[in-house]
Biotite code that builds the C-alpha atoms (Angstrom):
import biotite.structure as struc

atoms = struc.array([
    struc.Atom([6.220, -1.103, 8.631], chain_id="A", res_id=1, res_name="MET", atom_name="CA", element="C"),
    struc.Atom([3.483, -3.020, 6.814], chain_id="A", res_id=2, res_name="ASN", atom_name="CA", element="C"),
    struc.Atom([3.537, -6.170, 5.537], chain_id="A", res_id=3, res_name="GLN", atom_name="CA", element="C"),
    struc.Atom([3.107, -6.679, 1.628], chain_id="A", res_id=4, res_name="ASN", atom_name="CA", element="C"),
    struc.Atom([-0.725, -8.376, 1.276], chain_id="A", res_id=5, res_name="ILE", atom_name="CA", element="C"),
    struc.Atom([-0.458, -10.656, -1.990], chain_id="A", res_id=6, res_name="SER", atom_name="CA", element="C"),
    struc.Atom([-2.929, -8.949, -5.059], chain_id="A", res_id=7, res_name="THR", atom_name="CA", element="C"),
    struc.Atom([-6.461, -10.213, -3.988], chain_id="A", res_id=8, res_name="PRO", atom_name="CA", element="C"),
    struc.Atom([-7.485, -13.906, -5.872], chain_id="A", res_id=9, res_name="THR", atom_name="CA", element="C"),
    struc.Atom([-10.635, -14.442, -4.512], chain_id="A", res_id=10, res_name="LEU", atom_name="CA", element="C"),
    struc.Atom([-11.208, -18.480, -5.026], chain_id="A", res_id=11, res_name="PRO", atom_name="CA", element="C"),
    struc.Atom([-13.446, -18.839, -7.860], chain_id="A", res_id=12, res_name="ALA", atom_name="CA", element="C"),
    struc.Atom([-16.957, -19.300, -7.324], chain_id="A", res_id=13, res_name="VAL", atom_name="CA", element="C"),
    struc.Atom([-18.072, -22.939, -8.512], chain_id="A", res_id=14, res_name="PRO", atom_name="CA", element="C"),
    struc.Atom([-20.154, -23.236, -11.636], chain_id="A", res_id=15, res_name="ASN", atom_name="CA", element="C"),
    struc.Atom([-23.781, -24.676, -10.299], chain_id="A", res_id=16, res_name="VAL", atom_name="CA", element="C"),
    struc.Atom([-26.142, -25.060, -12.872], chain_id="A", res_id=17, res_name="ASN", atom_name="CA", element="C"),
    struc.Atom([-30.231, -26.227, -12.920], chain_id="A", res_id=18, res_name="SER", atom_name="CA", element="C"),
    struc.Atom([-29.274, -29.528, -15.128], chain_id="A", res_id=19, res_name="ILE", atom_name="CA", element="C"),
    struc.Atom([-27.285, -31.205, -12.124], chain_id="A", res_id=20, res_name="LEU", atom_name="CA", element="C"),
    struc.Atom([-28.775, -30.075, -9.260], chain_id="A", res_id=21, res_name="ILE", atom_name="CA", element="C"),
    struc.Atom([-31.766, -31.199, -10.587], chain_id="A", res_id=22, res_name="SER", atom_name="CA", element="C"),
    struc.Atom([-31.408, -34.997, -9.095], chain_id="A", res_id=23, res_name="ARG", atom_name="CA", element="C"),
    struc.Atom([-30.046, -35.804, -5.778], chain_id="A", res_id=24, res_name="TYR", atom_name="CA", element="C"),
    struc.Atom([-26.581, -36.424, -6.679], chain_id="A", res_id=25, res_name="GLY", atom_name="CA", element="C"),
    struc.Atom([-26.002, -33.503, -8.419], chain_id="A", res_id=26, res_name="GLY", atom_name="CA", element="C"),
    struc.Atom([-27.212, -31.263, -5.139], chain_id="A", res_id=27, res_name="LEU", atom_name="CA", element="C"),
    struc.Atom([-24.933, -33.414, -3.172], chain_id="A", res_id=28, res_name="ALA", atom_name="CA", element="C"),
    struc.Atom([-22.324, -32.637, -5.728], chain_id="A", res_id=29, res_name="SER", atom_name="CA", element="C"),
    struc.Atom([-23.080, -28.405, -6.029], chain_id="A", res_id=30, res_name="ALA", atom_name="CA", element="C"),
    struc.Atom([-23.326, -28.576, -2.019], chain_id="A", res_id=31, res_name="VAL", atom_name="CA", element="C"),
    struc.Atom([-19.838, -29.709, -1.742], chain_id="A", res_id=32, res_name="LEU", atom_name="CA", element="C"),
    struc.Atom([-18.573, -27.558, -4.165], chain_id="A", res_id=33, res_name="ALA", atom_name="CA", element="C"),
    struc.Atom([-20.225, -24.678, -2.425], chain_id="A", res_id=34, res_name="LEU", atom_name="CA", element="C"),
    struc.Atom([-18.898, -25.719, 1.006], chain_id="A", res_id=35, res_name="TYR", atom_name="CA", element="C"),
    struc.Atom([-15.370, -26.061, -0.596], chain_id="A", res_id=36, res_name="GLY", atom_name="CA", element="C"),
    struc.Atom([-15.481, -22.831, -2.078], chain_id="A", res_id=37, res_name="TRP", atom_name="CA", element="C"),
    struc.Atom([-16.648, -21.430, 1.482], chain_id="A", res_id=38, res_name="ALA", atom_name="CA", element="C"),
    struc.Atom([-13.599, -22.973, 2.665], chain_id="A", res_id=39, res_name="THR", atom_name="CA", element="C"),
    struc.Atom([-11.135, -21.412, 0.396], chain_id="A", res_id=40, res_name="LYS", atom_name="CA", element="C"),
    struc.Atom([-12.842, -18.155, 0.658], chain_id="A", res_id=41, res_name="LEU", atom_name="CA", element="C"),
    struc.Atom([-12.716, -18.180, 4.592], chain_id="A", res_id=42, res_name="ASN", atom_name="CA", element="C"),
    struc.Atom([-8.737, -18.845, 4.697], chain_id="A", res_id=43, res_name="LEU", atom_name="CA", element="C"),
    struc.Atom([-8.598, -15.959, 1.510], chain_id="A", res_id=44, res_name="PHE", atom_name="CA", element="C"),
    struc.Atom([-10.189, -13.149, 4.061], chain_id="A", res_id=45, res_name="LEU", atom_name="CA", element="C"),
    struc.Atom([-8.242, -14.457, 7.332], chain_id="A", res_id=46, res_name="SER", atom_name="CA", element="C"),
    struc.Atom([-5.441, -14.613, 6.329], chain_id="A", res_id=47, res_name="ARG", atom_name="CA", element="C"),
    struc.Atom([-5.767, -10.972, 4.672], chain_id="A", res_id=48, res_name="HIS", atom_name="CA", element="C"),
    struc.Atom([-7.734, -9.425, 7.317], chain_id="A", res_id=49, res_name="LEU", atom_name="CA", element="C"),
    struc.Atom([-4.677, -10.684, 9.748], chain_id="A", res_id=50, res_name="ALA", atom_name="CA", element="C"),
    struc.Atom([-2.623, -8.952, 7.972], chain_id="A", res_id=51, res_name="ILE", atom_name="CA", element="C"),
    struc.Atom([-4.755, -5.253, 7.330], chain_id="A", res_id=52, res_name="LEU", atom_name="CA", element="C"),
    struc.Atom([-4.697, -5.862, 11.059], chain_id="A", res_id=53, res_name="GLY", atom_name="CA", element="C"),
    struc.Atom([-0.997, -6.183, 12.331], chain_id="A", res_id=54, res_name="ASN", atom_name="CA", element="C"),
    struc.Atom([-0.730, -3.188, 9.667], chain_id="A", res_id=55, res_name="ASN", atom_name="CA", element="C"),
    struc.Atom([-2.696, -0.865, 11.018], chain_id="A", res_id=56, res_name="ALA", atom_name="CA", element="C"),
    struc.Atom([-1.568, -2.033, 15.008], chain_id="A", res_id=57, res_name="SER", atom_name="CA", element="C"),
    struc.Atom([1.859, -0.846, 13.908], chain_id="A", res_id=58, res_name="THR", atom_name="CA", element="C"),
    struc.Atom([2.649, 2.951, 14.933], chain_id="A", res_id=59, res_name="ASP", atom_name="CA", element="C"),
    struc.Atom([2.600, 4.833, 12.104], chain_id="A", res_id=60, res_name="ILE", atom_name="CA", element="C"),
    struc.Atom([4.815, 8.044, 13.577], chain_id="A", res_id=61, res_name="ARG", atom_name="CA", element="C"),
    struc.Atom([8.439, 7.827, 13.484], chain_id="A", res_id=62, res_name="GLY", atom_name="CA", element="C"),
    struc.Atom([10.840, 9.764, 14.021], chain_id="A", res_id=63, res_name="ALA", atom_name="CA", element="C"),
    struc.Atom([11.502, 13.616, 13.725], chain_id="A", res_id=64, res_name="ASP", atom_name="CA", element="C"),
    struc.Atom([13.745, 13.884, 10.345], chain_id="A", res_id=65, res_name="ILE", atom_name="CA", element="C"),
    struc.Atom([15.934, 16.400, 9.820], chain_id="A", res_id=66, res_name="VAL", atom_name="CA", element="C"),
    struc.Atom([15.553, 17.578, 6.077], chain_id="A", res_id=67, res_name="SER", atom_name="CA", element="C"),
    struc.Atom([17.942, 17.139, 3.721], chain_id="A", res_id=68, res_name="ALA", atom_name="CA", element="C"),
    struc.Atom([18.712, 16.469, -0.339], chain_id="A", res_id=69, res_name="THR", atom_name="CA", element="C"),
    struc.Atom([17.687, 12.844, 0.625], chain_id="A", res_id=70, res_name="THR", atom_name="CA", element="C"),
    struc.Atom([15.905, 11.834, 3.597], chain_id="A", res_id=71, res_name="ILE", atom_name="CA", element="C"),
    struc.Atom([15.155, 7.808, 4.617], chain_id="A", res_id=72, res_name="HIS", atom_name="CA", element="C"),
    struc.Atom([11.322, 7.114, 6.393], chain_id="A", res_id=73, res_name="ILE", atom_name="CA", element="C"),
    struc.Atom([10.913, 4.329, 8.686], chain_id="A", res_id=74, res_name="THR", atom_name="CA", element="C"),
    struc.Atom([7.325, 4.768, 9.087], chain_id="A", res_id=75, res_name="ASN", atom_name="CA", element="C"),
    struc.Atom([3.868, 6.375, 7.850], chain_id="A", res_id=76, res_name="SER", atom_name="CA", element="C"),
    struc.Atom([4.064, 9.525, 9.490], chain_id="A", res_id=77, res_name="PHE", atom_name="CA", element="C"),
    struc.Atom([7.275, 11.892, 10.292], chain_id="A", res_id=78, res_name="HIS", atom_name="CA", element="C"),
    struc.Atom([7.393, 15.555, 11.232], chain_id="A", res_id=79, res_name="HIS", atom_name="CA", element="C"),
    struc.Atom([9.846, 16.991, 9.116], chain_id="A", res_id=80, res_name="VAL", atom_name="CA", element="C"),
    struc.Atom([11.847, 19.935, 10.111], chain_id="A", res_id=81, res_name="THR", atom_name="CA", element="C"),
    struc.Atom([14.925, 22.008, 8.652], chain_id="A", res_id=82, res_name="GLY", atom_name="CA", element="C"),
    struc.Atom([14.748, 23.886, 5.685], chain_id="A", res_id=83, res_name="ASN", atom_name="CA", element="C"),
    struc.Atom([16.688, 22.017, 2.776], chain_id="A", res_id=84, res_name="ALA", atom_name="CA", element="C"),
    struc.Atom([15.105, 21.103, -0.533], chain_id="A", res_id=85, res_name="THR", atom_name="CA", element="C"),
    struc.Atom([14.465, 16.831, -0.110], chain_id="A", res_id=86, res_name="ILE", atom_name="CA", element="C"),
    struc.Atom([14.769, 15.106, -3.841], chain_id="A", res_id=87, res_name="THR", atom_name="CA", element="C"),
    struc.Atom([15.277, 11.564, -2.724], chain_id="A", res_id=88, res_name="THR", atom_name="CA", element="C"),
    struc.Atom([12.826, 9.822, -0.286], chain_id="A", res_id=89, res_name="ILE", atom_name="CA", element="C"),
    struc.Atom([14.217, 6.319, 0.725], chain_id="A", res_id=90, res_name="VAL", atom_name="CA", element="C"),
    struc.Atom([11.803, 4.015, 1.619], chain_id="A", res_id=91, res_name="PRO", atom_name="CA", element="C"),
    struc.Atom([12.456, 1.541, 4.273], chain_id="A", res_id=92, res_name="PRO", atom_name="CA", element="C"),
    struc.Atom([13.541, -2.263, 2.860], chain_id="A", res_id=93, res_name="PRO", atom_name="CA", element="C"),
    struc.Atom([10.140, -3.515, 3.978], chain_id="A", res_id=94, res_name="GLU", atom_name="CA", element="C"),
    struc.Atom([7.816, -1.015, 2.671], chain_id="A", res_id=95, res_name="PHE", atom_name="CA", element="C"),
    struc.Atom([4.632, -2.467, 0.721], chain_id="A", res_id=96, res_name="ALA", atom_name="CA", element="C"),
    struc.Atom([3.753, 1.236, -0.649], chain_id="A", res_id=97, res_name="GLY", atom_name="CA", element="C"),
    struc.Atom([0.988, 3.014, -0.063], chain_id="A", res_id=98, res_name="GLY", atom_name="CA", element="C"),
    struc.Atom([0.422, 6.707, 1.460], chain_id="A", res_id=99, res_name="PRO", atom_name="CA", element="C"),
    struc.Atom([2.895, 8.447, 3.234], chain_id="A", res_id=100, res_name="VAL", atom_name="CA", element="C"),
    struc.Atom([2.744, 11.869, 5.789], chain_id="A", res_id=101, res_name="TRP", atom_name="CA", element="C"),
    struc.Atom([5.326, 14.196, 6.216], chain_id="A", res_id=102, res_name="LEU", atom_name="CA", element="C"),
    struc.Atom([4.449, 16.955, 8.355], chain_id="A", res_id=103, res_name="ALA", atom_name="CA", element="C"),
    struc.Atom([5.813, 20.530, 7.566], chain_id="A", res_id=104, res_name="GLN", atom_name="CA", element="C"),
    struc.Atom([8.044, 21.773, 10.909], chain_id="A", res_id=105, res_name="GLU", atom_name="CA", element="C"),
    struc.Atom([10.212, 24.377, 8.617], chain_id="A", res_id=106, res_name="GLY", atom_name="CA", element="C"),
    struc.Atom([10.416, 25.407, 5.588], chain_id="A", res_id=107, res_name="THR", atom_name="CA", element="C"),
    struc.Atom([11.475, 22.509, 3.695], chain_id="A", res_id=108, res_name="TRP", atom_name="CA", element="C"),
    struc.Atom([10.457, 21.899, 0.464], chain_id="A", res_id=109, res_name="THR", atom_name="CA", element="C"),
    struc.Atom([10.289, 18.797, -2.252], chain_id="A", res_id=110, res_name="LEU", atom_name="CA", element="C"),
    struc.Atom([11.745, 18.676, -5.548], chain_id="A", res_id=111, res_name="ALA", atom_name="CA", element="C"),
    struc.Atom([12.171, 16.897, -8.513], chain_id="A", res_id=112, res_name="THR", atom_name="CA", element="C"),
    struc.Atom([15.837, 15.419, -9.359], chain_id="A", res_id=113, res_name="GLY", atom_name="CA", element="C"),
    struc.Atom([15.601, 12.340, -7.686], chain_id="A", res_id=114, res_name="GLY", atom_name="CA", element="C"),
    struc.Atom([12.866, 9.816, -6.922], chain_id="A", res_id=115, res_name="ASN", atom_name="CA", element="C"),
    struc.Atom([10.338, 12.642, -6.605], chain_id="A", res_id=116, res_name="ILE", atom_name="CA", element="C"),
    struc.Atom([7.679, 13.007, -9.119], chain_id="A", res_id=117, res_name="GLU", atom_name="CA", element="C"),
    struc.Atom([6.208, 16.743, -8.467], chain_id="A", res_id=118, res_name="ALA", atom_name="CA", element="C"),
    struc.Atom([7.899, 19.594, -6.122], chain_id="A", res_id=119, res_name="ALA", atom_name="CA", element="C"),
    struc.Atom([5.759, 20.528, -3.755], chain_id="A", res_id=120, res_name="ALA", atom_name="CA", element="C"),
    struc.Atom([5.763, 23.390, -0.523], chain_id="A", res_id=121, res_name="ALA", atom_name="CA", element="C"),
    struc.Atom([3.949, 22.224, 2.332], chain_id="A", res_id=122, res_name="PRO", atom_name="CA", element="C"),
    struc.Atom([2.408, 24.283, 4.363], chain_id="A", res_id=123, res_name="ILE", atom_name="CA", element="C"),
    struc.Atom([3.869, 24.802, 8.179], chain_id="A", res_id=124, res_name="SER", atom_name="CA", element="C"),
    struc.Atom([2.073, 23.032, 10.570], chain_id="A", res_id=125, res_name="GLY", atom_name="CA", element="C"),
    struc.Atom([0.532, 20.826, 7.485], chain_id="A", res_id=126, res_name="GLN", atom_name="CA", element="C"),
    struc.Atom([1.268, 17.061, 6.647], chain_id="A", res_id=127, res_name="ALA", atom_name="CA", element="C"),
    struc.Atom([1.468, 15.990, 2.867], chain_id="A", res_id=128, res_name="LEU", atom_name="CA", element="C"),
    struc.Atom([0.605, 13.017, 1.598], chain_id="A", res_id=129, res_name="GLN", atom_name="CA", element="C"),
    struc.Atom([2.758, 11.477, -0.680], chain_id="A", res_id=130, res_name="LEU", atom_name="CA", element="C"),
    struc.Atom([2.397, 7.903, -2.497], chain_id="A", res_id=131, res_name="ILE", atom_name="CA", element="C"),
    struc.Atom([4.848, 5.133, -3.496], chain_id="A", res_id=132, res_name="TRP", atom_name="CA", element="C"),
    struc.Atom([4.174, 4.502, -7.359], chain_id="A", res_id=133, res_name="ILE", atom_name="CA", element="C"),
    struc.Atom([6.372, 1.020, -7.872], chain_id="A", res_id=134, res_name="PRO", atom_name="CA", element="C"),
    struc.Atom([8.018, 0.876, -10.780], chain_id="A", res_id=135, res_name="LYS", atom_name="CA", element="C"),
    struc.Atom([6.376, -1.117, -13.545], chain_id="A", res_id=136, res_name="GLY", atom_name="CA", element="C"),
    struc.Atom([7.092, -3.403, -16.318], chain_id="A", res_id=137, res_name="GLY", atom_name="CA", element="C"),
    struc.Atom([8.367, -3.241, -19.974], chain_id="A", res_id=138, res_name="ALA", atom_name="CA", element="C"),
    struc.Atom([6.532, -0.538, -21.387], chain_id="A", res_id=139, res_name="GLY", atom_name="CA", element="C"),
    struc.Atom([4.517, 0.834, -18.407], chain_id="A", res_id=140, res_name="SER", atom_name="CA", element="C"),
    struc.Atom([3.899, 4.705, -17.784], chain_id="A", res_id=141, res_name="ALA", atom_name="CA", element="C"),
    struc.Atom([6.002, 4.007, -14.593], chain_id="A", res_id=142, res_name="HIS", atom_name="CA", element="C"),
    struc.Atom([9.378, 3.205, -15.731], chain_id="A", res_id=143, res_name="PRO", atom_name="CA", element="C"),
    struc.Atom([10.732, 4.072, -12.452], chain_id="A", res_id=144, res_name="THR", atom_name="CA", element="C"),
    struc.Atom([9.714, 4.067, -8.455], chain_id="A", res_id=145, res_name="SER", atom_name="CA", element="C"),
    struc.Atom([8.690, 7.623, -7.556], chain_id="A", res_id=146, res_name="HIS", atom_name="CA", element="C"),
    struc.Atom([7.310, 9.496, -4.816], chain_id="A", res_id=147, res_name="TRP", atom_name="CA", element="C"),
    struc.Atom([3.955, 11.223, -6.003], chain_id="A", res_id=148, res_name="HIS", atom_name="CA", element="C"),
    struc.Atom([2.892, 14.225, -3.503], chain_id="A", res_id=149, res_name="PRO", atom_name="CA", element="C"),
    struc.Atom([-0.746, 14.569, -3.539], chain_id="A", res_id=150, res_name="VAL", atom_name="CA", element="C"),
    struc.Atom([-2.075, 18.224, -3.245], chain_id="A", res_id=151, res_name="MET", atom_name="CA", element="C"),
])
């Protein structure tokens, strides 16, 4: 599954004002500051692009899942068979969040009662997209983690 990407915090651009660069020494300091910033930005982008590349290169299709009250996903895309009502979808421990697609290969439905935010009845042969909404902090609009069907 996908590797977590830290919250992007780009390196701060150095404050280079015209008074500092009016002298040669100020110009040299400004160039060094910008060079240091560019180096940090390059490291930041390289690290995050490597993670994105690894996430994109993984096989997103998991094994078919038989519908049940609780199902366990392993990948970002699964065909789901059967006719049970699903109320809980358990993501793998390393799941970083984001979209998941469940392709309808039966007559299963989603219902609230577990970690599903809204009921859904996908059309046979189509995929239902779900977004994982992680639990927020105290006072958050999301006191629990849950799946939100995109309709």
